[in-house]
C-alpha positions in Angstrom: 24.8 23.4 -24.0 23.4 25.6 -26.7 19.6 25.5 -25.5 17.6 25.1 -22.4 14.5 23.0 -22.7 11.4 24.2 -20.8 8.9 21.5 -20.3 5.5 22.4 -19.1 3.5 19.7 -17.1 0.5 18.0 -18.8 1.4 20.0 -22.2 2.8 18.2 -25.0 4.9 21.2 -25.9 8.6 21.9 -25.7 9.8 25.5 -25.9 13.6 26.1 -26.7 15.3 29.3 -25.7 19.0 30.3 -26.5 21.1 30.9 -23.4 24.1 32.1 -25.3 23.8 35.7 -24.3 26.4 35.6 -21.6 28.9 33.9 -24.2 28.1 36.6 -26.6 28.8 39.2 -24.0 32.0 37.6 -22.8 33.5 37.5 -26.4 32.7 41.4 -26.7 34.1 41.9 -23.3 37.2 39.9 -23.9 38.1 42.0 -27.0 38.8 45.1 -24.8 38.8 44.3 -21.3 42.0 44.9 -19.3 41.8 41.5 -17.6 39.4 38.6 -17.2 37.2 40.6 -14.8 38.2 44.3 -15.4 37.5 47.0 -17.8 39.0 50.3 -17.6 36.6 53.4 -18.1 38.3 54.6 -21.3 37.3 51.5 -23.2 33.7 51.2 -21.8 32.0 53.4 -24.3 33.8 51.7 -27.1 32.8 48.2 -25.9 29.1 49.4 -26.0 29.6 50.7 -29.4 30.7 47.2 -30.6 27.1 46.2 -29.7 25.5 49.3 -31.4 24.8 50.8 -28.0 25.7 54.3 -27.5 25.5 55.5 -23.8 26.3 59.1 -23.1 29.4 60.3 -21.0 27.0 60.7 -17.9 25.5 57.2 -18.2 28.9 55.9 -18.3 29.9 58.0 -15.1 26.9 56.5 -13.4 27.9 53.0 -14.3 31.3 53.5 -12.8 30.0 55.4 -9.6 27.2 52.8 -9.0 29.7 50.0 -9.6 32.1 51.5 -7.0 29.4 51.9 -4.4 27.9 48.3 -5.0 31.2 46.7 -4.9 32.6 48.8 -2.0 35.6 49.8 -3.8 37.3 53.2 -3.4 37.7 55.3 -6.6 37.7 52.3 -8.8 37.9 53.4 -12.4 36.6 50.2 -14.0 33.7 47.6 -14.2 33.6 44.1 -13.7 32.1 41.4 -16.3 29.2 41.1 -14.0 28.4 44.7 -13.8 28.9 45.0 -17.5 26.4 42.3 -18.2 23.6 44.1 -16.1 24.4 47.4 -18.0 24.4 45.9 -21.4 21.2 43.9 -20.7 19.4 47.2 -19.4 20.5 49.1 -22.4 19.5 46.3 -25.0 16.2 45.8 -23.3 15.4 49.6 -23.3 16.5 50.0 -26.9 14.4 47.0 -28.0 11.3 48.3 -26.1 11.9 51.9 -27.2 11.6 53.4 -23.8 10.3 57.0 -24.3 11.9 60.2 -22.8 9.8 61.1 -19.8 8.3 64.6 -19.6 9.6 66.6 -16.6 6.9 67.1 -14.0 7.6 70.7 -14.2 6.5 71.0 -17.8 3.7 73.1 -18.4 0.5 72.0 -20.0 0.3 71.7 -23.9 -2.1 74.7 -24.0 0.7 77.0 -22.3 3.5 75.5 -24.7 1.2 76.4 -27.7 0.8 79.9 -26.5 4.7 80.3 -26.1 5.0 78.9 -29.5 2.6 81.2 -31.0 4.6 84.1 -29.5 7.6 83.0 -31.0 6.3 82.6 -34.5 5.0 86.4 -34.3 8.7 87.4 -34.5 10.0 89.0 -37.6 12.1 86.7 -39.8 14.5 88.7 -42.1 17.1 87.3 -44.2 18.3 84.0 -42.7 22.1 82.9 -42.1 22.6 79.0 -42.3 24.9 78.8 -39.4 25.3 81.1 -36.3 29.0 81.1 -34.9 28.4 81.2 -31.2 30.7 80.4 -28.2 34.1 81.6 -27.0 35.3 84.8 -28.5 38.5 86.8 -27.9 41.3 85.6 -28.0 40.2 82.7 -29.8 40.6 82.3 -33.5 38.8 79.1 -34.4 36.2 81.2 -36.5 38.7 82.7 -38.8 41.2 79.8 -38.8 38.7 77.0 -39.4 35.0 77.5 -39.5 34.8 80.5 -41.8 37.1 79.2 -44.6 35.5 75.8 -44.7 31.9 77.4 -44.8 32.9 79.7 -47.5 34.4 77.0 -49.6 31.2 74.8 -49.2 28.9 77.9 -49.9 27.3 77.8 -46.5 26.2 81.3 -45.2 27.2 82.2 -41.5 26.9 85.0 -39.1 30.0 85.9 -37.1 29.4 87.9 -33.9 33.2 88.3 -33.3 33.8 91.6 -34.9 36.8 94.2 -34.6 34.6 97.1 -33.8 31.6 96.3 -31.8 28.8 98.7 -31.2 25.2 98.7 -29.6 23.5 98.8 -33.0 24.9 95.1 -33.6 22.8 93.6 -30.6 19.5 93.5 -32.7 21.4 92.2 -35.7 23.0 89.4 -33.7 19.8 88.6 -32.0 18.0 88.3 -35.4 20.7 86.1 -36.6 20.5 83.8 -33.6 16.7 83.6 -33.9 16.7 82.6 -37.6 19.9 80.4 -38.1 19.3 77.0 -39.3 22.2 75.6 -37.2 23.7 77.0 -34.0 27.4 76.2 -34.0 29.1 76.7 -30.6 32.7 76.1 -29.6 33.6 76.2 -25.8 37.4 76.3 -25.7 39.8 76.3 -22.9 41.2 79.8 -23.5 38.6 81.8 -21.8 36.0 80.8 -19.0 33.1 81.0 -21.6 30.6 81.3 -18.7 27.9 83.1 -20.7 28.5 80.9 -23.9 28.1 77.9 -21.8 24.7 79.1 -20.4 23.6 80.2 -23.9 24.4 76.7 -25.4 22.6 75.0 -22.6 19.5 77.1 -23.1 19.5 76.5 -27.0 19.8 72.8 -26.3 16.6 72.8 -24.2 14.8 74.6 -27.2 15.1 71.7 -29.5 17.0 73.7 -32.2 19.7 72.3 -34.2 22.8 72.6 -32.1 26.5 71.7 -32.8 28.7 71.8 -29.8 32.4 71.5 -29.5 34.0 71.4 -26.1 37.7 71.7 -25.6 38.0 70.7 -21.8 40.4 72.6 -19.4 43.6 70.5 -19.2 44.6 70.8 -15.6 44.8 73.2 -12.6 47.4 75.9 -13.2 46.2 76.4 -17.0 46.3 80.1 -17.9 43.1 81.6 -19.0 42.8 85.3 -20.0 46.5 85.7 -18.6 45.4 84.4 -15.2 46.4 81.1 -13.6 43.5 79.0 -12.8 43.5 77.4 -9.1 42.6 73.9 -8.4 39.2 74.9 -6.9 38.0 77.0 -9.9 39.5 74.3 -12.2 37.0 71.9 -10.7 34.1 74.5 -11.0 35.0 75.0 -14.7 35.4 71.4 -15.5 32.0 70.4 -13.9 30.4 73.4 -15.9 31.8 72.0 -19.2 30.7 68.4 -18.3 27.2 69.4 -17.2 26.8 71.3 -20.5 28.0 68.3 -22.4 25.7 65.9 -20.3 22.7 68.1 -20.9 23.3 68.4 -24.7 23.8 64.5 -24.9 20.6 64.1 -22.8 18.8 65.5 -25.9 20.3 63.0 -28.0 23.0 65.4 -29.6 26.5 64.4 -30.0 29.2 66.6 -28.5 32.6 67.1 -30.5 36.1 67.7 -29.4 37.4 68.4 -32.8 36.3 71.6 -34.7 37.0 70.2 -38.2 34.7 67.2 -37.5 31.9 69.6 -36.2 32.3 71.8 -39.2 32.0 68.7 -41.6 28.9 67.5 -39.6 27.3 70.9 -39.9 27.7 70.8 -43.6 26.0 67.3 -43.5 23.2 68.4 -41.6 22.5 71.2 -44.1 23.0 69.1 -47.1 20.8 66.3 -46.1 18.4 68.4 -44.0 18.8 66.0 -41.0 18.8 66.7 -37.2 22.3 66.4 -35.1 20.7 63.4 -33.4 20.8 61.5 -36.8 24.5 61.8 -37.1 26.5 58.7 -36.9 30.1 57.4 -36.3 30.6 57.4 -40.3 30.0 61.2 -40.0 32.9 61.4 -37.4 30.4 62.1 -34.6 30.2 60.4 -31.2 26.4 59.4 -31.3 24.2 59.0 -28.2 21.1 57.0 -27.8 18.5 57.4 -24.9 20.9 59.4 -22.8 18.0 60.0 -20.4 17.7 56.2 -19.3 18.8 55.3 -15.6 21.3 52.5 -15.9 23.1 52.4 -12.5 19.8 52.1 -10.2 19.5 48.6 -11.6 22.9 47.5 -10.2 21.9 49.2 -6.9 18.6 47.1 -6.7 20.5 44.0 -7.3 23.1 44.9 -4.7 20.4 45.5 -2.0 18.9 42.3 -2.5 22.3 40.4 -2.4 23.2 42.1 0.8 19.9 41.3 2.5 20.5 37.6 1.7 24.2 37.6 2.8 23.3 37.4 6.4 26.7 36.5 7.4 28.3 39.3 5.4 30.8 37.1 3.8 30.4 38.2 0.3 28.7 35.1 -1.1 25.3 33.7 -1.3 24.0 30.2 -2.1 21.9 29.1 -5.2 19.1 28.7 -2.8 19.5 32.3 -1.9 19.3 33.1 -5.7 15.9 31.6 -5.7 15.0 33.8 -2.9 16.2 36.7 -4.8 14.3 35.8 -7.8 11.2 35.6 -5.5 11.9 39.0 -3.8 12.0 40.5 -7.3 9.2 38.8 -9.0 6.9 37.5 -6.1 7.1 33.9 -7.4 9.4 30.9 -7.2 12.2 30.2 -9.4 12.4 26.6 -10.9 15.4 24.9 -9.6 16.0 23.5 -13.1 16.5 26.9 -14.5 19.5 27.5 -12.2 20.9 24.2 -12.6 20.9 24.7 -16.3 22.8 27.8 -15.9 25.4 26.4 -13.4 25.9 23.4 -15.5 26.4 25.4 -18.6 29.1 27.6 -16.7 30.8 24.2 -15.5 30.7 22.8 -19.0 28.7 19.6 -17.8 25.4 18.2 -18.6 22.5 19.2 -16.1 22.0 15.6 -15.3 25.6 15.5 -14.2 25.1 18.1 -11.5 24.4 16.1 -8.3 22.0 17.8 -5.8 24.6 17.8 -3.1 27.0 19.7 -5.3 24.2 22.1 -6.5 23.4 22.9 -3.0 27.0 23.7 -1.9 27.7 26.2 -4.8 28.2 29.7 -3.6 28.4 32.8 -5.9 29.8 36.2 -5.3 28.1 39.4 -6.3 29.8 39.4 -9.7 28.5 35.9 -10.4 24.9 36.8 -9.0 25.0 39.6 -11.6 25.7 37.2 -14.4 23.2 34.7 -13.3 20.5 37.3 -12.9 21.3 38.7 -16.4 20.9 35.3 -17.9 17.6 34.8 -16.2 16.4 38.0 -17.3 17.4 37.2 -21.0 15.6 33.9 -20.7 12.5 35.9 -19.7 12.6 38.4 -22.3 13.1 35.6 -24.9 10.0 33.7 -23.5 7.9 36.9 -23.4 8.8 37.6 -27.1 7.5 34.2 -27.9 4.3 34.5 -26.1 2.2 35.6 -28.9 2.9 32.5 -30.9 2.4 30.2 -27.8 -0.9 31.5 -26.5 -3.0 29.9 -29.0 -1.3 26.5 -28.2 -0.9 26.6 -24.4 -3.4 26.7 -21.6 -3.5 28.9 -18.6 -0.5 27.0 -17.1 1.7 28.8 -19.5 0.1 32.2 -18.6 1.0 31.5 -14.9 4.6 31.1 -16.1 4.6 34.3 -17.9 3.5 36.4 -15.0 6.6 36.1 -12.9 8.7 36.8 -16.1 6.7 39.9 -16.6 7.5 41.0 -13.1 11.2 40.3 -13.6 11.1 42.8 -16.6 9.1 45.3 -14.5 12.0 45.2 -12.0 14.6 46.2 -14.5 12.7 48.6 -16.7 12.1 52.3 -15.9 9.0 52.9 -14.0 6.1 54.9 -15.3 5.0 57.8 -13.4 1.9 57.0 -11.3 -0.6 59.4 -9.7 0.7 60.3 -6.4 -1.6 60.3 -3.4 0.9 60.2 -0.7 4.0 62.4 -0.4 7.2 61.7 1.4 8.0 64.6 3.6 11.4 63.4 4.5 14.7 64.3 2.8 16.5 60.9 2.5 18.4 60.8 -0.9 17.1 57.9 -2.8 17.4 56.8 -6.4 14.0 55.1 -6.4 11.3 56.9 -8.5 10.3 59.6 -6.1 8.2 62.7 -6.7 8.7 66.1 -4.9 7.2 69.3 -5.1 10.4 71.5 -5.2 14.0 70.9 -6.5 16.4 72.9 -4.5 18.9 73.5 -7.0 21.8 76.2 -7.0 24.7 76.9 -4.7 25.6 74.2 -2.3 27.6 74.1 1.0 28.9 76.0 2.8 25.9 78.1 1.9 23.0 77.3 4.2 20.1 79.0 2.4 18.2 75.5 2.0 18.4 74.7 5.9 17.9 78.3 7.1 15.3 79.5 4.7 13.8 77.0 2.2 13.3 73.8 4.2 11.6 75.4 7.1 9.2 77.2 4.8 8.4 74.2 2.6 7.9 72.0 5.8 5.6 74.6 7.2 3.3 74.5 3.9 3.4 70.6 3.8 5.6 70.6 0.7 8.2 68.0 -0.2 11.7 68.8 -1.7 14.7 67.3 -3.3 18.2 68.2 -2.5 20.8 67.5 -5.2 23.7 65.3 -4.4 27.3 66.5 -3.9 30.8 65.2 -4.1 31.7 62.4 -6.7 28.1 61.9 -7.8 27.9 65.6 -8.8 30.9 65.6 -11.1 28.6 64.9 -14.0 24.8 65.0 -14.3 24.1 61.4 -14.0 20.7 60.2 -15.2 19.5 59.4 -11.9 20.1 62.9 -10.5 18.4 64.3 -13.7 15.5 62.2 -13.1 15.0 63.3 -9.6 15.2 67.0 -10.9 12.6 66.0 -13.5 10.3 64.4 -10.9 9.9 67.9 -9.1 6.9 70.1 -9.7 8.9 73.5 -9.5 12.8 73.9 -10.1 14.1 76.5 -7.7 17.7 77.7 -8.5 19.4 79.9 -6.0 22.6 81.5 -7.4 24.4 83.0 -4.4 27.0 85.7 -4.4 29.5 83.5 -2.5 29.8 80.9 -5.2 30.7 80.6 -8.9 27.7 78.3 -9.3 28.7 77.7 -13.0 27.0 74.3 -13.4 23.9 75.3 -11.5 23.4 78.4 -13.9 24.1 75.9 -17.0 21.4 73.6 -15.4 18.8 76.5 -14.9 19.3 78.0 -18.5 18.7 74.4 -20.0 15.3 73.8 -17.9 14.4 77.4 -19.0 14.9 76.4 -22.5 12.8 73.3 -22.1 10.0 75.4 -20.9 9.7 74.2 -17.3 8.4 75.9 -14.1 11.2 77.6 -12.8 12.0 80.3 -10.0 15.4 82.1 -10.1 17.3 83.8 -7.2 20.4 85.6 -8.6 22.9 87.5 -6.7 25.9 89.2 -8.1 29.4 88.7 -7.0 31.0 91.8 -5.6 34.6 93.0 -6.0 37.2 91.5 -3.7 34.8 88.5 -2.9 36.6 85.4 -1.6 35.3 81.8 -2.7 36.6 78.8 -1.0 39.3 80.9 0.7 40.4 82.5 -2.6 40.1 86.1 -3.7 38.4 86.4 -7.1 40.3 88.6 -9.8 38.4 91.4 -11.4 38.3 89.5 -14.5 36.7 86.5 -12.9 34.1 88.6 -11.2 33.2 90.1 -14.6 33.1 86.9 -16.2 30.9 85.1 -13.7 28.7 88.2 -13.4 28.3 88.3 -17.0 26.8 84.8 -16.9 24.4 85.9 -14.2 23.3 88.6 -16.4 22.8 86.6 -19.4 20.9 84.0 -17.3 18.6 86.6 -15.8 18.0 88.2 -19.3 17.0 84.8 -20.9 14.8 83.9 -17.8 13.0 87.2 -18.0 12.4 86.8 -21.7 10.9 83.4 -21.0 8.7 84.9 -18.3 10.5 83.0 -15.5 10.4 85.0 -12.2 13.9 86.3 -11.1 14.6 87.4 -7.6 17.4 88.8 -5.4 16.3 87.6 -2.1 16.2 83.9 -1.3 13.0 84.1 0.8 11.1 85.8 -1.9 12.1 83.2 -4.4 11.3 80.3 -2.2 7.7 81.9 -1.4 7.3 82.1 -5.1 8.0 78.6 -5.6 5.7 77.6 -2.8 3.0 79.6 -4.5 3.5 77.8 -7.7 3.1 74.4 -6.1 0.1 75.4 -4.1 -1.6 76.8 -7.3 -0.9 73.4 -9.3 -1.9 71.2 -6.5 
């Protein structure tokens, strides 16, 4: 059956809507899926690309983690067809409706941003290089081997901070080159820890400048960096840092490269066409991303919660009547039985009239099938809403009453708009519903207890709410749901303790400094012979991670971000900021 017919009582009007969306999705799915109901994580992005959808790496990670949790599978590196339908439908809806990027709650007023912009504009602007070659330095040779020869051949001017004889007099020259370059070209390789370079690149991504980023991921534990063997624990920290940097850059719509040659060519394209990195395409050998700020996985979580509520016997299936109840829970209205019968009949390949009531009542569906049906109902709703403007002059209020629940169905799946908050939740239950808090407690995680022993007692005393970031598999990447919770906090507090590498936390902090958010920093320096996770840090490692701390402190100070050494002082400053803005 190619079409469903919706007949409205007392109105001589038939409306035809396509119900072929699931068939189209299945054809696309079938081209790349490992099996009828399983698609490995490696091909998920390419499948979305086939539909002109470009999720970020962190969005794909969020999809996988939410699918694992909703389907109660352990470490499943795949998604099912039903899960794919939910994700594809959500992305398409957001693309079609051009869901805007939300402004972080910690973002200052326009007046403050205007003042900062005026300050930047007063900087002297001497001769300008087109490209600044930032990122990993010695012992890397990517500048002289690849980037510089190509830029010379193309007549593109560049500034190379990697020199044989370095002196203090070069600091000002390098700073001027950074300030004035058209494109910031950064390579983060796996031959050095690149701590300060990752922090710098994250901050630049937040300033909306043109950035080209290449990341060569660390291959495995035991890799040799600067003559030192990287342990498994440090490998995880370095890998997380690189991934957070990639996620933050992609969150700004900027593609991230793994090939320096492709990145150099795309830099030339940006300069020749005077375009932004966000405008690069697959034809440019880029990996484009679109609306990387969208939360995707929470829609599947909502469906699972409703499904589990209706699965009272905990048998893993529900009836079609239960689906009607699920629709009512989500839209506060009844679902016409004919709608369900049409979908089931189409899946069974029979006419709707041939589906007897008894057979209909006995049909049970699992969560995967439930996802497919709800996707089809959603697509019907969006089709009807899109035709509403042409119908309203022909139909009575009866039609309008039909569109109300359909609008509610779309509200369920679309991102929520920030309301004015009158009541605050003082609890600390981790939730991925839209929740607004006063302070984001970022920085060093367990076993450090600075949150429990210092921050939380003071915040509770002042009646302020807080958000604690997730840990474990959820924190391997900066998933959009986690970033949204961060951006729904009034003040961002980052505590960088001296008993942790805290690389990803420093990268996060630098990015939001670049965005111009309200931030408070506490930075403690690692001492020689320090042990982290039971491992003694080498002198080179201490030097590398402290260099990152120095760089973060410096860029924060230049941005008028308060920096402290003591946790209690930093927490008190965050409290004062919240009270001043309340």
